[in-house]
C-alpha positions as CSV (number, residue, x, y, z in Angstrom):
1,M,84.7,-28.8,168.3
2,K,83.2,-26.4,165.8
3,G,81.5,-29.4,164.2
4,T,80.0,-30.5,167.4
5,I,78.6,-27.0,168.1
6,A,77.1,-26.9,164.6
7,L,75.3,-30.2,165.2
8,L,73.9,-29.1,168.5
9,V,72.6,-25.8,167.0
10,L,70.9,-27.8,164.2
11,F,69.4,-30.2,166.6
12,F,68.1,-27.3,168.7
13,L,66.4,-25.7,165.6
14,L,64.7,-29.0,164.7
15,L,63.2,-29.2,168.2
16,L,61.8,-25.7,167.7
17,L,60.3,-26.4,164.3
18,L,58.7,-29.8,164.9
19,P,55.6,-28.7,166.7
20,C,54.9,-26.2,163.9
21,L,55.1,-28.9,161.3
22,V,52.7,-31.1,163.2
23,F,50.2,-28.3,163.7
24,F,50.1,-27.3,160.0
25,G,49.8,-30.9,159.0
26,N,46.7,-31.5,161.2
27,G,45.1,-28.2,160.3
28,S,45.2,-29.0,156.6
29,R,43.5,-32.5,157.1
30,N,40.7,-31.1,159.2
31,S,39.9,-28.4,156.7
32,S,39.6,-31.0,153.9
33,S,37.3,-33.3,155.9
34,E,34.9,-30.6,157.0
35,N,34.4,-29.0,153.6
36,P,34.3,-31.7,151.0
37,S,34.2,-30.5,147.4
38,V,31.4,-31.3,144.9
39,S,33.8,-33.7,143.2
40,S,34.3,-35.7,146.4
41,S,32.7,-39.1,146.9
42,V,29.5,-37.8,148.4
43,P,26.5,-39.9,147.3
44,S,24.2,-38.0,144.9
45,S,21.2,-38.8,147.1
46,T,22.9,-36.9,149.9
47,I,23.2,-33.8,147.7
48,L,19.7,-34.0,146.4
49,Q,18.3,-34.2,150.0
50,T,19.7,-30.8,150.7
51,S,18.0,-29.2,147.7
52,E,14.8,-27.0,147.9
53,S,12.8,-29.4,145.7
54,S,9.8,-30.9,147.5
55,A,10.3,-34.2,145.6
56,P,12.0,-37.0,147.5
57,A,15.6,-37.7,146.6
58,S,14.8,-41.0,144.8
59,A,12.1,-39.3,142.6
60,A,14.6,-37.4,140.4
61,P,16.2,-40.3,138.6
62,Q,12.8,-42.1,138.4
63,A,11.2,-39.1,136.8
64,E,14.0,-38.7,134.3
65,T,13.8,-42.3,133.1
66,G,10.1,-42.9,133.5
67,Q,8.6,-46.3,133.9
68,T,6.5,-46.8,130.8
69,T,5.4,-45.1,127.6
70,F,1.8,-44.4,126.7
71,S,0.4,-44.7,123.2
72,V,-2.2,-42.0,122.9
73,L,-4.6,-41.2,120.1
74,D,-5.0,-37.5,119.7
75,K,-8.5,-36.9,118.3
76,T,-7.6,-33.4,117.3
77,S,-4.9,-34.5,114.8
78,G,-6.0,-38.1,114.3
79,S,-2.4,-39.3,115.0
80,V,-1.2,-41.8,117.6
81,Q,1.6,-40.4,119.8
82,S,4.1,-42.2,122.0
83,I,4.4,-40.1,125.2
84,S,6.6,-40.8,128.1
85,Q,4.9,-41.5,131.4
86,R,6.3,-38.4,133.1
87,E,5.4,-36.0,130.2
88,F,1.9,-37.5,129.9
89,L,1.3,-37.1,133.7
90,I,2.5,-33.5,133.5
91,G,0.2,-32.9,130.5
92,T,-2.8,-34.6,132.0
93,V,-2.6,-33.1,135.5
94,S,-2.3,-29.7,133.8
95,T,-5.7,-30.3,132.0
96,E,-7.4,-31.7,135.1
97,M,-6.5,-29.3,138.0
98,S,-5.4,-25.7,138.1
99,P,-1.6,-25.6,138.6
100,D,-1.9,-23.1,141.4
101,S,-3.8,-25.7,143.5
102,P,-2.2,-26.8,146.8
103,P,0.8,-29.1,146.2
104,E,-0.8,-32.0,148.1
105,A,-3.9,-31.8,145.9
106,L,-1.7,-31.8,142.7
107,K,0.1,-34.9,144.1
108,A,-3.3,-36.7,144.7
109,Q,-4.3,-35.8,141.2
110,A,-1.0,-37.1,139.8
111,V,-1.4,-40.5,141.6
112,A,-5.1,-40.9,140.6
113,A,-4.3,-40.1,136.9
114,N,-1.2,-42.4,136.9
115,T,-3.3,-45.2,138.3
116,Y,-6.3,-44.6,136.0
117,Y,-4.3,-44.5,132.8
118,L,-2.0,-47.4,133.6
119,R,-5.2,-49.4,134.1
120,Q,-6.6,-48.2,130.8
121,Q,-3.4,-49.3,129.2
122,Q,-3.7,-52.8,130.7
123,V,-7.4,-53.0,129.6
124,H,-6.8,-51.9,126.0
125,Q,-3.7,-53.9,125.5
126,A,-5.5,-57.1,126.7
127,N,-8.7,-56.2,124.7
128,P,-7.8,-53.7,121.9
129,D,-10.5,-51.1,121.0
130,P,-10.5,-50.7,117.2
131,S,-11.6,-47.1,117.5
132,L,-8.3,-46.3,119.3
133,S,-6.1,-47.4,116.3
134,G,-3.8,-49.4,118.5
135,A,-3.5,-46.7,121.2
136,D,-3.9,-47.3,124.9
137,F,-6.5,-44.5,125.2
138,S,-7.3,-41.1,123.6
139,C,-7.0,-37.4,124.2
140,E,-8.2,-34.3,122.5
141,T,-5.5,-31.7,122.7
142,G,-7.4,-29.1,120.7
143,K,-10.0,-29.0,123.5
144,W,-7.6,-29.3,126.4
145,L,-9.0,-32.8,127.2
146,T,-6.9,-35.5,128.9
147,Y,-3.5,-34.2,127.7
148,A,-1.8,-30.9,126.6
149,D,1.7,-30.9,125.3
150,E,4.4,-28.5,126.5
151,Q,3.8,-25.9,123.7
152,Q,0.1,-25.8,124.5
153,R,0.9,-25.3,128.2
154,K,3.2,-22.4,127.3
155,D,0.5,-20.9,125.1
156,R,-2.2,-21.2,127.7
157,W,-0.2,-20.1,130.8
158,G,1.8,-17.3,129.2
159,D,3.9,-15.4,131.7
160,N,2.9,-18.0,134.4
161,Y,4.3,-20.9,132.5
162,Q,7.5,-21.5,134.4
163,N,5.8,-21.3,137.9
164,Y,2.9,-23.5,136.8
165,E,5.1,-26.0,135.0
166,T,7.4,-26.3,138.0
167,A,4.4,-26.8,140.4
168,V,3.0,-29.7,138.2
169,E,6.5,-31.2,137.7
170,N,7.1,-31.3,141.4
171,A,3.8,-33.1,142.0
172,V,4.5,-35.6,139.3
173,D,8.1,-36.2,140.3
174,A,7.2,-36.8,143.9
175,T,4.6,-39.5,143.0
176,I,5.4,-41.0,139.6
177,G,6.2,-44.4,141.0
178,Q,3.0,-44.7,143.1
179,T,-0.3,-46.2,142.2
180,L,-3.5,-47.1,144.0
181,K,-4.4,-50.8,144.3
182,I,-7.2,-52.9,145.8
183,D,-7.1,-56.7,146.0
184,G,-3.8,-56.6,144.1
185,Q,-5.3,-54.8,141.1
186,L,-5.0,-51.2,139.9
187,V,-7.9,-49.1,141.1
188,D,-10.2,-47.7,138.4
189,A,-9.3,-44.3,139.9
190,T,-11.9,-42.1,138.4
191,Y,-12.2,-38.4,139.4
192,F,-14.4,-35.4,138.6
193,A,-14.7,-31.7,139.3
194,I,-17.4,-31.1,141.9
195,S,-19.7,-33.4,143.9
196,S,-23.1,-32.5,145.2
197,G,-21.8,-32.8,148.7
198,E,-21.0,-36.4,148.6
199,T,-19.6,-38.7,146.0
200,E,-21.4,-41.5,144.1
201,N,-21.4,-45.3,144.4
202,A,-20.0,-46.7,141.1
203,S,-22.5,-49.6,141.5
204,D,-25.4,-47.1,141.4
205,L,-24.3,-45.2,138.3
206,W,-22.5,-48.0,136.3
207,G,-24.0,-51.2,137.7
208,G,-20.7,-52.3,139.1
209,G,-17.3,-51.2,140.3
210,Q,-14.5,-51.8,142.7
211,S,-15.3,-51.8,146.4
212,C,-13.3,-48.5,146.9
213,L,-15.6,-46.6,144.6
214,V,-18.2,-45.8,147.1
215,S,-20.0,-42.7,148.3
216,V,-18.1,-40.5,150.8
217,A,-18.8,-37.1,152.2
218,S,-17.3,-34.1,150.4
219,P,-19.2,-31.1,152.0
220,E,-16.7,-28.4,151.0
221,D,-17.8,-28.8,147.4
222,C,-21.1,-27.1,148.2
223,F,-19.2,-23.8,148.8
224,D,-17.4,-23.8,145.5
225,P,-18.5,-21.0,143.1
226,G,-19.1,-23.7,140.4
227,F,-21.3,-25.9,142.6
228,L,-24.6,-24.6,141.2
229,S,-25.4,-23.9,137.6
230,T,-28.5,-23.3,135.6
231,K,-29.4,-23.8,131.9
232,A,-32.5,-22.7,130.1
233,L,-33.8,-24.7,127.1
234,S,-36.8,-24.2,124.9
235,S,-39.3,-27.1,124.7
236,D,-38.2,-27.7,121.2
237,E,-34.6,-28.1,122.3
238,V,-35.6,-30.5,125.1
239,K,-37.7,-32.5,122.6
240,T,-34.8,-32.8,120.2
241,A,-32.5,-34.0,123.0
242,A,-35.1,-36.5,124.2
243,E,-35.7,-37.8,120.7
244,S,-31.9,-38.4,120.4
245,L,-32.4,-40.9,123.2
246,G,-35.3,-42.7,121.5
247,C,-38.1,-40.9,123.3
248,T,-41.4,-39.9,121.7
249,M,-42.5,-36.5,123.0
250,D,-46.2,-35.7,122.6
251,G,-48.7,-33.5,124.4
252,D,-48.1,-30.7,126.9
253,P,-44.4,-30.3,127.5
254,S,-45.1,-29.8,131.3
255,S,-46.0,-33.5,131.4
256,W,-42.9,-34.8,129.5
257,F,-40.9,-35.6,132.7
258,G,-42.3,-38.4,134.7
259,E,-40.9,-40.6,137.5
260,T,-37.4,-39.8,138.7
261,N,-35.2,-42.4,140.4
262,R,-32.2,-40.8,142.3
263,S,-29.1,-42.1,144.1
264,K,-28.5,-41.4,147.7
265,A,-26.1,-38.6,146.6
266,G,-28.8,-37.0,144.4
267,N,-27.8,-38.0,140.8
268,I,-30.6,-39.1,138.6
269,L,-30.2,-42.9,137.9
270,T,-33.3,-43.2,135.7
271,Q,-35.8,-40.7,134.4
272,T,-39.1,-41.4,132.6
273,L,-39.2,-39.1,129.6
274,G,-42.1,-39.2,127.2
275,N,-42.7,-42.9,126.5
276,Q,-39.2,-44.1,127.6
277,T,-37.1,-44.5,130.7
278,V,-33.6,-43.3,130.2
279,K,-30.4,-43.2,132.2
280,G,-29.7,-40.0,134.1
281,Q,-26.1,-39.7,132.7
282,D,-27.4,-40.2,129.1
283,L,-30.0,-37.5,129.7
284,R,-27.4,-35.2,131.3
285,F,-25.3,-35.3,128.2
286,A,-28.2,-35.0,125.8
287,L,-29.3,-31.8,127.6
288,G,-25.7,-30.5,127.9
289,L,-25.8,-30.3,131.7
290,R,-22.8,-30.3,134.1
291,S,-24.0,-33.3,136.1
292,A,-27.0,-35.7,136.4
293,N,-28.0,-34.1,139.7
294,F,-30.5,-31.7,138.5
295,T,-34.1,-30.4,138.9
296,W,-36.2,-28.4,136.5
297,T,-39.1,-26.0,136.2
298,Y,-41.3,-25.3,133.2
299,E,-42.7,-21.9,132.3
300,N,-43.5,-20.0,129.2
301,N,-42.4,-22.8,126.9
302,T,-39.0,-22.9,128.6
303,F,-37.4,-25.5,130.8
304,T,-34.9,-24.2,133.4
305,F,-32.6,-26.8,134.8
306,T,-30.8,-26.3,138.1
307,V,-27.7,-28.5,138.4
308,K,-25.6,-29.4,141.4
309,G,-21.9,-30.3,141.0
310,Y,-19.9,-31.0,137.9
311,G,-19.1,-34.5,136.5
312,H,-20.2,-38.1,137.1
313,G,-19.5,-38.0,140.8
314,V,-17.5,-41.3,141.2
315,G,-14.1,-41.3,142.9
316,M,-12.2,-38.2,143.8
317,S,-13.7,-34.8,143.8
318,Q,-11.0,-32.4,142.6
319,V,-12.6,-29.5,144.5
320,G,-12.8,-31.7,147.6
321,A,-9.2,-32.7,147.2
322,K,-8.1,-29.0,147.1
323,A,-10.2,-28.3,150.2
324,M,-8.6,-31.1,152.1
325,A,-5.1,-30.0,151.1
326,Q,-5.9,-26.4,152.2
327,S,-6.9,-27.9,155.5
328,G,-3.6,-29.6,155.9
329,N,-4.3,-33.1,154.7
330,S,-1.5,-34.9,152.8
331,Y,-2.1,-36.4,149.4
332,E,-2.0,-39.9,151.0
333,E,-4.9,-38.9,153.3
334,I,-6.8,-37.3,150.4
335,L,-6.5,-40.5,148.3
336,S,-7.4,-42.7,151.3
337,W,-10.6,-40.7,151.8
338,Y,-11.8,-40.7,148.3
339,Y,-10.8,-44.3,147.5
340,P,-11.5,-46.0,150.9
341,G,-9.9,-49.4,151.3
342,S,-7.3,-48.9,148.6
343,S,-3.6,-49.0,149.3
344,L,-0.9,-46.6,147.9
345,E,1.9,-48.7,146.5
346,S,5.2,-47.9,144.9
347,V,6.3,-49.7,141.8
């Protein structure tokens, strides 16, 4: 009898405890599924998408591994360096555009530079230039031209280094696998600082070029502080510059400049100077002017040159790209505007 009573008591206790065991068991499972740990099997891309980086999730591993290596002749040291694609793009964007520029402008610059130098690599690997000593192209780090290494960036930016470096890295990492193409070929994606209000046709300046290198409006450039510049040169200085181009300069200096042939955008295509006709870009460099869109006056044995814009004028205006970005345009829209007819493609 006592044994029967004990069994009944035990059975009764089990009935009381069973709901509690079920409740705690279910509660423990739900907690685990709603708060997975870092070591759980969550795809890395899912974790990356929740980060604060502006780069897409797929950009991080691509940026780490890179896609190619550039062989670059540094004219400062005379050495040929092997530089990863990512590091080169960070270094070249840093020399081409202020790192505090709008992010979309930096991205546009990164894509244009990536396209341009990949094309240079193709060209010089197919037809090596002896002056490059086997390199794909050249830079001049001592003058902050084309590329600057990490230490140079630190030295130049000082206390702003980390913020500036991060801004450029984000632009490069977001776009490193992208290039501009037209008719299946890499675009000769040239760029420059400031236009005269519209960009130039490559065919006008260089006698040829891809169909996307045509004149487009870039009116915001005219409001940039660097849009207008002046330079005064003595008649002797102008004579020396002209003679370096093969011109013979005689008579009254006020008569040295003859017929001027300009492009639609205003750059001098050809200029009669003394007894010769020279190219506007050649004359620009001989005189040390910021662009070939210039006029001049002569008084008291001095030529005063007034110059519009900065650079050759073909392709993307960097000031224009920044203005478009500030107006809310994406880097894709910026590139589409300055290289019309090209397509943005991922490798």
